[in-house]
N, C-alpha and C positions, 0 to 999 in steps of 0.2 A: 504494500500500500504506500503510495507516494504521499508527500506532505499535504497536498491539496485534498486528496481523498481522506486522509486521516483527520484533518481539520473538519471536513464535511461530515464524516461519520460520527465524530465526537459531538459536534454541534447538533446533529440530528438526534443522537441519543439523549442529549440534554433536553432538547425540545420535547421529545416523546414523553419524558418524565412529566413535564409540566402540563402537557396536553392530556395524557392518559391517567395521571394520578390526581385529577381534579374531580370535584363533585360535579357531575354532568347532569344531575337530575334537576330539571328546570322548575319543578314543583317543591324543591327542598329549600328551607331557609338558609342552607349553607351552599347554595349553588355557586360554583366558581372557586370555592376554597380548594387549596392544594395541600397535599400531604407535606408534613415536615420532613419525613423520610419514607422510603418505599416499603419498609418492613412493618411499620405500624399504620394500619389502615384507618385508624380512628382519630388521629391527631393532625390538625392542620397548623400551618405556621403562616403568620401574616407576612413575614419576610419572604417566604417561599412564594406567596401570591404576588408580591411586588416584582420579584424576578420573573415570575410566570407571565404577568401582564406584558412585560417587554418581550418575553419569549414568543408570545402570540404574534407580535409584530414581525419578529424575525421569521416566524413560520410563514407568514404571508409573503414576505419578500423573497423567500427561498422556494416558494411554491409547494410547501408541505401541507398547507390548508388554504381554503378559499377566504377571500375577504369577508364574505357573508358569514361563514362559520366563526371567524375571528371576531367580527363585530358583535354577533349574538353573545358569545362567551364573555367578551369584555364588558359589554353593557350590563349583562346579568351579574357579573362579578362586582361591578361598582354599585349596582343597586343593592346587592347583598351587604356591602360595607356601609352604605348610606342608611339602610333600613333595619338590618338584622344583627350585624356583628356587635358584640358587647364592647363598650368603650367607656372611658372616663374623660369627659370634656374633649372628646375627639381622639384621644389616644387609645388605640386598640390593644387588647390583650395579646401577648406574644403567641401563646398556644390556644387553639380553639377546638371545640368539638366539631368534627368534620361535617356533621349533619345539621347541627342547630346554629352554629356561629357563636355560641356562648363560650365563655372561657372554659378551658378544659380543666376540670377540678384536679385530676390526677397529676397534671403538669402545671398547675397554677403557680405563676411567679409574680407577674406584675403587668399593669398597663405599660407598655414598653415604648419609650421614645425612639430608640434606635430602630426597632423593628417596624414601628409605625412610619418612621422616615423612609425606610426601605420600601415599604408598601407605597407610600405617597410618591416616591421617585419613580417606581414602575408605572403608577397611574399617570404621572406627568407625561411619560413617553406615549401612553395611550391617548391622552388629551391632545397632544401635538400631532399625532399620526392621524387620528380620526376626526378631530374637531367636533363641531356640532353638539349633539346630545351627550357624547362621551365627555367632551370638555366641560359641559355644564354640570354633569354629575361630579366630575373631579372638583370643580369650583365649590360645590356645596360641601363635599367631604373636607376639603382643605379649610374652608372658612370656619368650620366647626371646631377645629383644633385650637385649643387654648394653650399656647406655648408657655404662658406664664405659670401654668400649673407645675411645670417642670423647671422653672427658673428660680434658683436660690440667689436672690439679690444680695444677700449678705456676703457671699463669696464670689459673686458674678460668674456662676457656673450652672450648667444644667444638672439636675439630679439624674442619677442613673436609673432609678426605678421609682414607681409610685403605686401604692395601693390605698384604697379608702381607709383601711385599718391603720396603716403606718404613716400615711402621707408620703412626702418625698424622702428618698434615702440614697446614700452614696452620691458621688459626684463624678462628672466627666472632667476630671482635673488634669488630664494628660492627653497628649496627642494619641489618637487612635482612629477608628473608622467613622467617627461622628461628624466629619466635615460638612456633610449635607445638612445636618441639623442647624448649623449656623445660617446657611443660605436660606433655608425655608423658614426658620424661626423669625428672622428679622424681616422677611418679605411678606409675612402673613398680612392679609388685608383686614383682618378682624382682631387678632390677639397677638401682636408682634412682641418680641423681646428686643431690648436695645442692642444696637450694633456693637456696643462695647463688650458684649458677652464673648466675642471672638478673642478678646484679650485675656480671658480668664483662665485658659488652660495652659499647662506647662509645656514648653517646647524644649525638651531635655536632649541635647546632642550628646552622642557618644561615638566611640570608634570601635570598629572590628576590622582588623587587618588594614587594608588600604582605604576603607570606607568610613567616612564620618557622616552621620545623618541623625535625624530625630527619630527615635524609636519609641515604641510602646513598652510598658513594663516587661511583658514576657516575650516580646519579639515575634509573635505569630504573624505570618504573611497576610492573612486576611485583613488586618488593620490597615495595611498599605494598599489594599485593592478595592474595597467596597465602594467608597465614595468616588473612586476613579472610574468605576464602571459607568457612572452617570455624568459626573463633572469632567469636562475636558480640561485638565490642568496643564496641558502642554504649553510651554511658554508663558505660563501665568506666574506672577510673583505677587505676594501680599505686601502689606505695608511695612513688615519687618524684614523683607527680603527673602522670605521662604519660598522656594520653588518646589512645590509638593510633588510634582511629577518626577523631577530629578531625585527627590528624596526617596521615592518608591523604587526608582531604578537602583539606587545604592543599597537600599534595604534588601531588594531581591538578590542582587549580586552577593551581598554579604551572607544571606541565608544559604545560598548555594555553596559559597566558599566554606562556610561553617560545616556543611555536610561533607564536603571534601576533606576538611581537616579532621573530622570525626570518623572517617571511613575505617580507620584502624580499630575503632572501638565498636562500630555497628556495621553489620553486614549489609543492611539496607541502604546505607548512605554512600553516595559517591557522586562523581561529576554529572552523571545523568540520572541520578535518583536523589532528588532533593525537593525541598518545598515543605518546610516545617510550618504547619498551620493547624487550626482546629479541625478535627476529624474524628471518625470512628477509630478504635484501636482494639487490640485483643482484650483490653480490660475496660472497655467502654469509651465514652466520649472524652477526648483529651485535647489540650491546647498547648502543644510544644511550640517552641520558637527559637530564634537565634539571637545572640547578643549584638549590641551592648544591652544588658538587662538593667532595669532599675534595681536598687538595693532590695535584697530579699525576695526578688521576683523571678529568679531563674527557675524554669520549669524542670521537672524530672523527665529526662529523655529515656526512651525505651525502644527506639528504632523504627517507629511508624512513619511512613511517608504517604502523603495524599497527593494524587495527581493534580488536584485542584490548586495545590501550592504553586506548581510550575505553570500549569496551563492558565490559571487565573492571572498570571504575571506576563502573559505573552506580549502585551503592549509595551512592557518595560524591557524585557529581555527576549526578543523573538527567537534569536538563534539558539540560546540555551534552553528556552522553553520547548521549542519544537524538537530539539534533540532528546529532551526528557520524555516527551510524548512518544516518540518513536521507540525509545528504549522500553518504556512501559508496555507498549503494544507488541513489540517484537519479541521481548524476552519474558513476559509474564502474561500468557494467555488467560490465566485464572483471574486476571485483573480486568477483563473485558466482559461485559454482559449486555443485557437488553437495552440499557440506557447509557451505553458507552462505558467509560471507565467506572468500575466500582469505586467506592469511596476511598479506600486506602489499603495498604499492605504492610507486612512486617516479616522480615526474614530472620529477625533476632529472637524469635521464639521457636519452639519445636513442638509440632511441625510448623513450617512457615504458615503464616496466617494471611488470609485474604478476606476483605470485607464481603459480606453477602447482600449488601444494600447500598443505596445511594442516599445522600442528604440533599434536600432541596437547595439550600443556600450554596452548597458546594457546586452543584450542577449549574446554578444560576450565575455565579461569578465566572465560571468557565465559559458558558455560552455567550454572555454579554461581552467578555473580553475578546473572545475569538471574533465576534462580530465587529467590535471596534477595531481590532487589528486588521481585519479584511476590508471593511467598508466605512467605519466610523459612524454607522447609522445611529447607534444609541446616543453617542455624544451629540450628534447633529440635532436630534429631536429634543433632548433634554436642555441643551444650551440655548435654544431659541424660545423656551418658555418664558412668559412675561414675569412670573414670580422668580424664577431662577436668575433672569437678567437683573431684576431689581435687587435681589439679595446680594449678588456678586458686586454690584455697584455700591451698595450700602456698606459692604465689608471692605471696600477699597482695593479689591483685587484687580490687577491690570495685566494686560499683555506686556511682556518684558520690554518691548520697544516703546511702550507708552509710559513706562515707569522711569523715574529718575535714578533708580538704584543701578 
């Protein structure tokens, strides 16, 4: 299989997950909800739906579904979120009952700002692609979100979680995957937060090998990917001179180099088997990552590699990411299934372990980044949205040639 065929096969597998593992019963209160992961048929994830809405657009453009099929599913999904899905002041619960749209009690965590933001970002691409009634539905959903519920003015940061019982808790006090939250929060037409919130989180630079960059506490790759699936940071610089696209390039290269450096300790890690990020593992869901770690935040490594780590970074490191994809496909047939690459594998246990399921957010970041690498479609749709444009202007982000830095 050549490179183009492999990219197409993996993209189609990702799309098939989002299309096939959705609630397709038009009479169900949960119509359009998408599984959190393929093995548990009862639990939906709002982040998975966000990626899935964008996947539908990619499916149209690649001829996998008709525009009519896509429009019907998209409209129904947004109506489900407007009318049925449980929320707190517009923030949806992370995990939902697949049939009812109510918070899943077995997986109950919180009304989630980051997962709501991922859903909203997917809905933005739908609004821009279809316009009309789809855009009107998005506007209603977006206008309902009270970003101040999640704003802790005392420390000028977003809370990480919220429940009616606890109120807001934790803080987005460091750089991670939350950059979309600042764009959408300040641009809200009804309940905005002040633009100064962007100044509230720590940009802690560190070094690994030849790479100096701002890293998150545990160094998982997804934190350098998720906002970049939607926001085109190429050539963009903020008021402090941060170039977040280049930061993700360095973080990805450092993650790969760390796996190379650790190859004498772990059989799974080497130059074409890399990408430490949140994924399934032999012992459950884990979040490994690469240094520089924040103090006391170094994760315990046990040899698991997830293809989404490399493939989700294809816009940052195309040559290295494609080499990894080819290695996974050609050398580990057990890692390939009905939805493309299974979630992860580990050669450092006996017998070697291969995941038997996929996770929605991992297939989502893979599909969107492959599309951005090949066509830029997701970036083009997201970046022309009026709220996104307003938010970026309010935050003072500029193209490098427009900046004085």
